[in-house]
N, C-alpha and C positions, 0 to 999 in steps of 0.2 A: 401619553400614558393613560391606560384605562383606570378610572377610579375604582377603589376597592369595593364600594357598594354595588357598582354596576357589574363588576366581575362576579361578586357573590350572587347577584340576581340571575346572571346568565347561568351559573352553575346550578342554581336551584331549579331554573326552568328546564335545563337538560336532564336533571335528575327526575323531574316530574314526567318528562317525555319518556325516559327510559322505564319508569315505573308503569306508565300507561301501556307501553308496548309489551311489557312483561305480563300485565294483567290480560291483555288481548290474547297473547300466546297461551296463557293458562286457560282462558275461556275456550279457545280453539281446540286445545287438547281435551278438555272436558267434554265439549260438544262432540268432538270426533269419536271418543270412546263410546259415548251414549248412542251416537248415530250408528256406529258399527254394530254395537250390541243389539239394538232394537231392530236393525235391518236384518240381522241373521235370524232373530226370533220370528219376525213377521214372514220372512222368506220361507222358513221351515213350516210355519202354520199354513200358509197358502199352498205350499207344495203338498203337505199332508191332506189338506182339504181337497185338493185336486185328485189325489190318490183315492180318497174315500169315494168320490163320485165316479172316477174312471174305472175303478175295479170293484165297485159295489161292496165296499167293506162295511159290514153291519155294525157300525158303532155310531154313537152320537158325537159328532165332531166338536160341537160346542162344549160338551162336558169333558171329553177326553183329550182334546187338542187345544182349543182356544183358551178356556178358563185356566187350566194349569200353566200354560205358557205365559199368558199375560200376567197372571198372579206372580209367577216366578220373576218375570221381568220387572214388574212394579216393585217387588220387594228388593231385588238387587239394586235397582235404580235409587230407591229411597236410602238404602244403606250407603251406597256410593256417594250420593249427593250430600248426605248428612256429614260424611267424613271430609269430602273434598271441598265443599263450599265454605267450610270454616276458614280456609286459607285465603279466601278472597274477600277483601274489604271494600274495594271500589269496583263498581260495575259501570261500564261505559253506556252512553245513551244508545249507541248502535246495538250493543249486546242486549239491552232491554227490549229494543224493537224486535230483534231476532227472536227472543223468547216469546213475545206476544204473537208474532207471525205464526210460529209453529204451534202455539197454544190454540190459536184460531183454526189452524189446519186440523188439529185433533178434534175440535168441536164440530167442524164441517163434516169430517169423515164419520164421526159418531152419529150425527144427524142423518147423513145419507144412508148409513147402515140401518138405522132405525126405520127410515121410510121404505127402504127396499126389502131388507130381510125381515124386519119386525112387522111392519104394517102391510107389506106386499103391495105397495102402491106402484111398483114397476118390477120388471124382471130382475131378480137378485143377481143374475149373471151379468147385468150391466154395471154392478158395483165396481169391479176392477177398473173399468173405463172411467167412471166418475172419480175413483181414488187417484188414478194417474193424472187426470185433469187438475185436480185440487193440489196434489203434491207438486206438479210442474209449475203451477202458478206461484206456490210458496217459494220454490227454488228461484224463480225469476225475480220475485220481490227481494229475496235474500241477496241475490247477486247484485241488485241495485244498491243495497246498503253496504255490502262488503267489497264492491267493485271487483268481483271475481268472475272472469270469463268462463271458468269451469262450470260454475253454477248455471250460467246462461245455456251452455251446451247441454247440461244435465236437464234443464227445463225443456229444451227442445226434444230431448230423448223421451221424457215422460209424455209430452204432448203427442209426439209421433206414435208412441206406443198406445196412447189412449184412443187414437183414431182406429188403430188395428183392433183393439179390444172391443170397441163399440160395434165394429163391423163383424167381429167373430165372437159374439156374446154366448159362449157355451162353457162347459166345464174346463176346456183347455185354456180358457182365459185366465183361470186361477194359476195354472202352471207357468204361463207366460208372464203373469204379473209377478210371480215369485222370482223369475229370472230378471225381470226389470228392476226389482228391488236390489238384487245383487249388482247389476250393471250400473244403475243410475243413483244408488245410494251408498252401498257398502264400499264398492271399489273407489269412488271419488273420496269418500271419507277416509279410507285407508291411506290414499295418496296425500291428502291434506294433513292427516295426522303425522305421517312420516316427514312431510315438508316442514311442519310446525316444529317438530322435535329437532330436525336437522338445523333449522334456523336458530332455535334457542341454544343448541349446543355450540354452534359456531360463534354466537354473540357473546357467550360466556367464556370462551377459550381465549 
């Protein structure tokens, strides 16, 4: 016969495991929505930038495309995060690593943009290739933490696309990069978001 104290300890351990799994599913859901949202915004911006170059549209893309879109995205993200993150009390070590990985990714992309488009140290049309290389590396590291094969294939997709973008560094690279965002960021995020919500619904039923 199992002692009462041991049984209570086992139940407490199971409750902690369930709570940790629920937190992970919540984080996946939050990250999924943010990934989809920003993927669509960035895909739209790169596609609009391609249209400006391809059709010689006489507008300042930085003022009329990038700044309004990024400001709107940042504002929505701030409001969403301030509401949703209040529900999360415990954050896993893996989740913190993931946050730092993508934070470092944003810093690298910003630095590369400054060097290419700001200081003109290299052809700005090479930027999509560098972006794809950086994002692919981040997805690969993320896959090692979450043990998700989908992210490894996503990283391969980004790296393969980066080789093509470096080889064809012209305005069309902006349109191709927009398509890559949809294929290798938005679609996988939609799939994982659907999978996370399906798993959460089945576990609570």
